[in-house]
N, C-alpha and C positions, 0 to 999 in steps of 0.2 A: 663603522659599526661592524661587529662580528657577524660572520656568515654562518656561524654555528646554529643549528635548529633551535636550541634552547634560548638563543639570544633574540629570536624573532617574537613579535607579538603573537599571542595565542591564536588570534583570528587568522594569522598568516601561516600557521604551521602546516606542513605537509607530512602526512603519516605514511610510514613504510608498511608494507604488508605484514611484517613481523610484529609491528606495534599494534596493528588492527587485530591480528589474531590473538595477541597477548591480552588485549583489552576484552575481547570476546570470551576468552577462557575464564577471566574473572567474573564477567557478567553471567556466564553460564552457571557458575556456582550460586549466584543470587537467584537466577531463574529456577534453580533446582531446589529451592526451599519447599517444604511441604505445602501443597496447595490448600491452605486453610484461609477462610475468609478474614479472620482477624489479622493474619500475617499480610494478606494482600493490602488491607486498609491501613495497618500501622507500620509496616516495614517496606514492602515492595514498592507501593506507589510513592511514598515519600522519598525513598532512596533514589528511585529512577528519576523523579522529577527534580531532585536537587543536587545529585552528585554525579550522574552520568552526563557530564557536559562536554560537548564536542566543539572543536574549533568552528566558529561561525563567522563567515564573511558577510558583512551587512551592506557592503557597497552595491550600488546599482539596483537596489530593490527598495520598495516601500512596503511596510506591513501595517495592517489596520485591523485590530480585533473589533468584532461587531457583535451585536446581540443585546439582550436585555429588554427589548421591546416585545410586547405581547404579540405572538404570532410570527415573530422573526427568528429564524434559526440562529443560534450562536455559532461563532466560528472566527476565522481569520482570513483576511484577504492579503495576498502577496502579489505585488505588481512590479514587473521589471521597469526600471526607469531609463535604461539605455539599451534597448533591444538591438538597435543598429550596431552596437559594439559587442554585446555579450551573447546574442542568440546565434545559432548556427546559420540561420537564414539571413542574418544581419538586418532584420526588420521586426516590427511588432506583429505578432500573430493575431489573427481574427478569432482564434480558438480560446475557450475558457476551460481550464482543468478543474474538475470537482474532485478533490483528493480526500479519500477515506483512509485515515491512519490505521495502523495495525496495533497489536497489543492483546491478542487472544480474547478480544471483546471485553476485556476487564481492566485494562490500563491504557494510559497515554492521553494526550490532548494536543491541540494544534501547536502550542508554544514549544513543546518538546520536539516537534517535527520540523522546526525551522531549518535545521541542518540539511533537510531534504527538500523542503518546499522552496527555499531561497534559490539554490542552484537549479532546481527544476524550472522555476519561472525565468531565470536568466537565460538558460540554454534554449528553452522552447520559444521564448518571447511571449508566452501566454500569461494572462492573469490566472492565479491559482486561489481557489477558495477551499479551505479545510474546515469542514463543519465539526462542531462538538456534537457527538451522538451519545445517547445514553448507554452506560456501561453495565455489564453484569458484575456481580450477582444482584445488584440493586434493581436492575431492569433486565428482563429476559426477552428472548425472541418473541415477537418481531420488532421490539422497540427500536433497535439500532437501524433496521431497514426503514422503518417509518420515518426516522429522523433524516436518513439519507434522501428519501423521496421528498421530504419537505424542503431540504436544501436545494434539490434539483428543481422543484417547483418554484422556489424563490428566484432562481436564475432565469427560468422561463418567463416568469411574471415581470422580470426586469427588462425583458426584451431580447434576451440572448436566444438565438435560434437553436433548436435541438441539434442540428447538424454541426453546430459550432461548439458543442459541449463534449468534453472527453472525460469519462469516468476513469479515475486512476486510484490505486491503493496497493498496500503491501500487506502480506500475511492475512490477518483477519480482515483488513481493509480490502485486500484482493478478493476475499470471499464476498464482501459487500458490493464490490464492483459488479460481480456476476449475479448475486442474489437480488440486488436492486433492479437489474435488468429483467430478471425472471419475474419479479414482483410487477414490474410495469407491463410485461407480456401477459400476466395472469388476468388482467382486466382493468388496469388503471386507465384513467382518461388521458394520461400523459404519454407522449411518444417516446421512443427510445432515443438515447443520445447518439452522437455521430460515431463514437468509437470508445474503446476501453483499453486500459493498460493495467495488467495485473503482475505485481512483483512478488515472487515467492508466495503465491496465494495458498491459503488453507481452505481447501475445497471439499474435503471428505473428513468430517469431524469424528467419524467412527474409525476411519483409517483402514477399513477392510479392503478397499480397492487399490491401495497404494503399497507396492512391495518395497518402495524406498524407505518406508517407516522402519523396515527391518534391516535392509542391507546398508543403509546409511546411519544406523543407530549409533555406531561408534565413530563415524567419520564426521558427523555434524559438528561444526565449529562453534555453534552458539546454543542451539536448543539441546537441553539435557535429554538423556535417554528416555525419560518418561514423558516426552512431549505428547500432548493430547491426553493428559491426565483425565480420567473419567470425571473427577471432581470439577475441573475447570470447564469441561464440556457441559456438565450438568448445571453449572451456574447459568449457562446461556440457553440451553434447550433441554427438553425432556428426552429420555431415551427413545421413545416411540416417534419422536420428530426427526431423528438423525438421518433418515432416508428421504426426508422432504427436500426437494431441490432448493427451496428457499433457505434451508439450513446447510445442506451439503450439495452444492451445485453440480457435482459430478454425476448426480442422479437425474439430471434434466434429460428429457427425451430428445431424440434426434429432431423431431418435428419442431420442438421449441428452439433448440440450438440453431436450427437453420435460419432463424429470424435475427440472430445476433449481428450487430454491426462489426466492422473490423476490430480485431483485438491483437495486442502485442503482449507477450509474456516474457518475463526474465526470471531465472531461477539458478541456483548454484547446483553443480553436479554432485556435491557432497552433503547436501542438506536432506533432512528427512521428508521435506515437502516437495522433493523433486518430481515425483510422479503426479502430484496434484496438478501441476502446470502441464506436464507432458501429456497426461491423459485427456484433459479438457481441450488442449490444443488439437490433439488428434481427433477427438469427437467433433470439434467444430469443422475441421477440414472434411471429415467424412459426411457430416450433415449438410455441407454446402452443395453436395451432389454435383461437383464439377463447376459450380458457379463461383469463380474466382476464389479458390481455396487459398491462394497466396495472400489474401487479405488477413489471414490469421498467421501471425509470425511468432517465433519463439527464439530466445537466445539463452543458451546454457553456459554460464560462467563456470570454468572447471573446478575451482577450489576457493570459494569465498564463503563467509558466514551468511546465514539467513539475514536478509535486510541490510546488506552491505551498503546500499545507497544512503543509509542514514549517516555515513561518515562524510558525505557531501563533498564540498570543495577541498577538504583536507586530504582526500584519498583519490588518487588518479583512476583507480578501477571504478569507483562510484561515478566519477565524471564521464568515463567512457559509457556507462549505462545511461546517464542523462542525455548524452549525445545521440545514442540509438533511439531513445524515446523521442527526442526532438525531431529526428529524421522521420520517424513514424508519424508523429502528430502533424508535422508540416507537409507531409506527403499525402495527407487525406484529401 
């Protein structure tokens, strides 16, 4: 059999950095379409769900879509079947990852995220549950947070201990990792999870606190220069809500942040959301008041597209990220 890349099955392809950046350049054009509701529903969602297909390695995991029952959150379970072979700890983890997908609060679903959740489950040895949460513009703040809380409550009701649950998410999902914790701290009867992982989180919806929105505007490999269109933000929340920490977690108070569990952040040095991660990481360390500030960690990848982990098994740089996440999760 030929060893040429094009002779291999699609699921076994390995992507070069140049190929990933080329794909992102084309996707960037699609994301740069005018932010109109009819284009979102008739063009962007259908195209993303059907044409942006990544190599997907299905071995050593089982996946099970769930939902449909009254009161049961919809979503998808991904379970590693050979953690003694695939996880960095060479054993099954006691942790469960509750993964909130990204997509500017208005696109994506668990099936589209298998290129991320499959290798995440394999490398960490954890079960991963990706909930379906309500999207804007059909459903506005705080609908997505309420659905994330419901999924968390489902895990707790099933007998999983809070300390064994890790919230994780990317982009808008990274926002939901933090905003869901803030919601729990605001007066929910539910305890905080054991930890959180935020990948290129979108934490300041107005963008006033983040200089990287400007200095990385032309360097971002995926997000178009108009990232954070007022229209897209307005689909999710009203203008007067943008400084609410449940909408923009960067506005959370030091007193509140001091109660956060261990957190790990990953972000690219060339993306516009760079400062979202860096600022919250710094705020968490300062709020810890010397009480184990090392429990808040961050890794800045020099030059990768926003959400590079979605390239999964096919991209070595993505796999390096999953290994860092696995080290964090298994070290809790």
